[in-house]
N, C-alpha and C positions, 0 to 999 in steps of 0.2 A: 402467408404467401412468402416463400423463401426469397431473400433479397437478390441473389445472383440470377434468379429466373425472371426477375422483374425488368421489363423493357422500359427504359427511361429515355424519352426523346427530348433533347435540349435544342431550343430554336435559335440560340445565338451563342457566340463564343463567350465563355466565362473565364475568370482567372484560372491560370494553369493548375494551381493547387486544388481548386474546386473540381475541375474536370478530372484530375487524377484520382481524387477520392471517389467521385461518381463511378469511374471505370472500375475501381477496386471493389466497390460494393454491389454494383448492379450491371445489367446488360445495357450499358449506356451508349446511346446513339448520339455522338457529338457532332457539332456543326463545323465543317472545314472552313467555311467563309464566315466573315462577321457581318455580311449583308443580311437584312431581314428575310425570312422565308417568304416565298410567294404564296398566294392563296392556294395554289395547287399543292405546294409543298406542305403547307399547314394541314390541308385536307388529308394528305397521305400520313402525316404525323399523327393525327388523332385516330387514324385507323390502326396504326402500328403500335401505338404506345399503351402500356399499362398506366404509366405516369407521364404527363406532359409537363415540361418546364419551360413556360413562355416568359416573355418580358413585356414591358409596357408597349413596345412597338407592335406586338402581335394582337390582332383583334380576333378574339375567340368568341364568335357570335353564335346565334342559334343555328344558322345555316351550317357552320362548321361542326358544331356539337351534334347536329343531326346526322352527320356522316361518321360519327365515332364508333358505331357498333357497340359491342358489349365489353370490349377490352378496357377502355379508358375508365379508370376508377378514381384517379386523383390528378388534379391540376395544381402542381406545386409552383405557384407564381414566384418568379425571381423579382421581387419588388413588394413594397408595402401596399400600394394602390392596386385595386382589382377592377377599376372601371374599364379596363380593356377586355374583361371577361363577362359574358352574359351569365351572371350568377343565378338568375331565376331559372334559366333553362338547365344549367348544371344541376341545380337542386331537383328539378323535375326528373332528370335522368339518373339521379342517384350518384352523381359525381361529386366527390369532395373537392373543395378549393381551399388551399392554404396560401399564406403570404409571408412576408418577412418584416414584421413591424418592429419599430424601436431602434434598429441598428443605425439608421441614417439621421437620427434626430440631431446629434451634435454637428455632423457634417453640413446638413442643410441650414442649421442655425448660423454656423460660421459663414456660409456663403451669403446668407441674408445680410449679415453685418458687413461683409465685404462689399456687397452691392450698395448698401446705404452709404458707406464711406466713399465709395468710388463716385457715386452720383453727387453727393453733397460737397465733396472736396474736389470734384472735377478731375479726378486722377487720369482717366484716359486722355483728356484734352492736354493735360500736362505732359503725358508721355509722348504724344504726337509732336508737341513743341520741342521737347528735349531731344527727341530722336530725329528731328528735321534739320534742315540746313540754315534756317533763318532765325534761330533764337538769338536775340540780342543781349541776353543776360537778365538778371533779376530786376524787378521793378516793384515798388511798393503797392501798386494798384493793379498788377496783372494777375490773372488766374485766381481771382478771389472766389473762394467757396464759402461754405458755412461751417458752423461748429455743431457737432452732435449734442454736446453737453447742454442741458437745459431745454432741448427740443421735446415736444410732445410726440410720442410714438403711439400710434393706434394699431393694435394687432387684431386682425380679422381672423379668428380661429385660435382659441387659447388651449389647444391640446398639447401633446408632448413637444412638438416643434415650436409652437407659439410661446410656450413657457420657457423653452431654452433660449429663444430670441430675447424674451423679457429679461432673463438672467444676464445675458451679455450686454443688452442695452443699458441696464442699470449701472453696469460697471463703467459705461461711457457717460453717466450722469443724465441719461434721458428719463423723462417722466413717462410712466407706463400706463396706457389706457387700453381697453380691449372690448370687443364685441364678440359674443359667443352664443351658441344655441342655449347653453345653460350657464348660469353664473357660477363661478368657482366658489369653493368653500372659503369661509372667512380667513382661515389660517393661511391658505394659499395666496389669497389677495394680499394679506398682510406681508407675506414673504417678499412679494414683488412691489409692494406699495402701489398696487394697481387699482385703477378706477374703472369700474364696470359701466358700460353704456348699453342700456336696453335698446336704444334707438341707434341703428347704424348711421342713419342720416345725420343725427346730431353729433356723433363722434367724428365722422368724416369732415364736417365743417370746421372743426376746431384743431385738427391734427397738423403737425409739420411734416411728419413722415407716416406713411401707412404701409404696413407689411401684411401681405396676403398669405395666410398659413392655414387655410381651410381646404377640405377636400372638394373635388368636383362631384356634385350630386345634382339631381333635377332642381333642387331648391337653391343651389348656389350658382347655377349657370347664369352668366352675365349679371351676377350680383352687383358688380361694379359696372354700371351702365352709364350712358351719356348723362342722365339726370343726376346721378350721384357724383360723377366726376365734376359737374358744374358746382356742386356744393363745396368742393375742396378749395383751399386757398390757392391763389395763383403761384405762390412760392412753394407749395407742398410737393413732396416727392412720394412716389408710389413704387413699392418693390414687390415682386411676385416670384416666390420660389416654390409655389405649391402646384397649382394646375392652371394652365393658360385659359381654360374655358370660363374661369371665374370672372375675368375681365373682358368686356367688349372691346376687342383690339382695335376695331375701326374707330370706335368712339374715343378711345385713348389716343389714337394717332391724331384725330381731329383736335382734341384738347391740347395736345403738345404743340401741334403746328400753329394753333391760334394763340399760344402763349398763356393758356389758362392753367397750366401746371408747370412746376419748376423743373421736373425731370422724372425719369423712370428707370428702374433697374429690373430687367426681366430675364429669368432663367428658363421660363416656360412660355409656350405660345398657344394660341387658340387652335391653330391648324398644324400642330406638330412642328416640322421644320420649315413649313411654308410661311414665311414672315412677310407682313405687309411691307413692300419696298419703301413706302413713304415713312414708315416707322424706322427703317434702317437708316434713312437719310437724316434723322433728327440728331443734332449735335449734343443734346442734353439727355440722350438715351443710351444706356448700356445694355447690350444684348449678349447673353451667354448661351452656349449650346447644351442646355440641360446638364449643367455641371454640379448642381447642388449636392449630389450624393457621390460625386466622382473622386473618391479617395480609395487608395489600395486597401486600407483597413476596412472601409465600409463595404466594398464589393466582396471581399473575402468573407466578412461576417454575414452578408446576405446569403452567400453560397452555403455557409455552415448551417444557417437556418433551413435552407432548402433541403440539405442533406438530412438534418434531424427530422424534418417533417416526413420525408420519404421513408427513412429508416423506421420511424415509429409506425407508419402505415404498413410497411412490409412485415413488421412484427405483430400485426393484427390489432394495433391500438389506434386511438384517435390522434392525428397529428396535433402537436401543441399549439400551432398557429392556425387553427381551422377557422376559415371565414364562412364557408358554406358546408353544413353537414349533409351527409347523404347516407346511403346504405352501406354497411360494412360487410 
């Protein structure tokens, strides 16, 4: 399939360098607005495209895929997660699905540590005081936070990002603990001096900081629920840079309001950008607008992976980051 004849529909604005290269290689239909496509626009896109380039904000479900006709052969997702795509229906229709794994590992791990530090050291509170009009000056007992060194960090999900978090946390002197679907090899555990917990409940009860780094799957939906939040220390902090659906947000809000947790740092939310107003009102909570992967370098590298996946497909080969195989 010659590349220039390949119609590639992109659902959101991408970095300029990525859009330029897409236009050079393919018949690229780029987005003028950075607003998400409407349902009707997405329906038109799956009809017009040989290749669709969606993002996490685009729900490519069975209903949309059913309108795709015979042209759509590849969904080259701009992102590592593909829970926005009905991959089972894509497989049934012979549509390949690719993603962009690995490029955001360091960026997300950096943001995880930034949230830990911000919550434990009360950085936003300090900023509000310093930038306000009423700061009376330094005091030995004001704005006291905690020290990361010596704290127990429990990592939920010890994949690429979880291990990158562990590497950074060790540099801060934290003790590394983890719960994972599978135990790591002995040499990897030794590298991080990590303690494996088969029981998530037992790990949560003993941690000072918990970092959520697992994907959203049916088995991880509300994995951190009201019962498990009650197991945690009243002084414990929870950080989530993975998927909002892993934590029961209403239960987390109740626990924070009741003083049953020390704080939370969240970059993702259960209902997208619709955040519980009571959660927003908590002084010991830091909320970010899904910034974990928001670096220029990371966004460009994601685009480069999308380009490689599409170019490889156009040349008649299997995309290197194939998630769902189909018919070629």
